[in-house]
N, C-alpha and C positions, 0 to 999 in steps of 0.2 A: 561556583557550582550551584545548580538549581535544586539540589536535594533529592534528585531522582537516583534510584539504584541502577547502575549499569547492568545490562543483561535482563532487565525485567520490562515486559511490555505492559503499558498502562493505557487505559482509554483516554482519549483526548487528542489534541493537536500534535502532529508529528511531521518530521521531514525525513526524506530518504531517497534512495535511488532504485529505479526499476531494475529488478534482477532479471525477470523474464516476463514477457507478455506477447503472445502471438495468437490472436483470435482464430487464425486459420488452423493452427495445430492443436490448440486446446479449446474445447467448447465452453469452458467455464471461466477462465481468466489467467492470472499469473501471480507473480510475487514481487513485493517491494521490500528492500532491506531497510529497516528502521535505523536511522543513524544514531539514535540515542541508545538503543538496546543491542543493536547488531543482529536482531532476530528478523527472520523473514515473516512478512505479513501478507496473507492472501488478499488479492484484489479480484473481485468478481467482475465479469465484463459489464454488468449493469451499472457498476460504479463509474465506468468510463463513459458510457453513453452510447446508445445504439446508433445514433446518427454519425458518430465518429469513432468507429472501432479501432482504427489504426493510430489513434492519438498518442498512445504510449509506445515508447521505444526503449529497449534495453539500454541502460546507462543514463537515462534521463533523470534529472533531479526533480522531485515533486514534493508538494506539501499535501497532507491528507489528514483525515480524522481516523483514529483507531476506535472501533466500536466492538462490543461483544457480539459474537456471531450466533448466539443461542445454542451452541453445541459445546460450550466450554472453552472456546478459543476466541480469536480476534480476527477482524478483517478490516481492510482499508475502505474508506468511504469519502465522498466529497473531494475527489482528487482535483488538484490544480497544479499548474507549473510553478516551480520554486522561483522565488524572486532573487 
């Protein structure tokens, strides 16, 4: 065990699965389910990249960094395909 509490989101490196992301339906972004906590983490479309807005698909496994969003919550940043 890595000493992390299940169900608690903490800033840092994470892995998860894209729950929803459709830039045509949502002007802001979507959600990734963090595999460590089971919580959904918001991903803003700017974290995906304007040049490739269709890069995320529901069910896709990704690695990302969890950062504080400045509003008392968290968001995903620096997304990359899981290895």
